[in-house]
C-alpha positions, 0 to 999 in steps of 0.5 A: 499499499502506498504511503502517500494517498493524495493520488489516490481517488475513491469512487465517490470522488471520482464521481463527483470530479465527473458529475455522475452517480456512485454507482454509474461508477462503480458499475464502470468499474465493475465492468472494466476489472479496475483490481484497486491501488489501494483497501483501507478497511472497506474503501477501494481507493483508485489510481489518477490513470482509472480516471480517465478509463472509468470517464470513456467508459461513461460515455 
């Protein structure tokens, strides 16, 4: 697990940045098979470069 989490985002934060619902983001993550970069408890954290993949999948 990386020590710096500044470049990691939760599905909720990704949804806020893209202006869509959490459910749509979570569905896109599942369909694309993206694995979290880090996990803390029940929260999954994704890298910022995954944001572009998710954004293109939502179009």
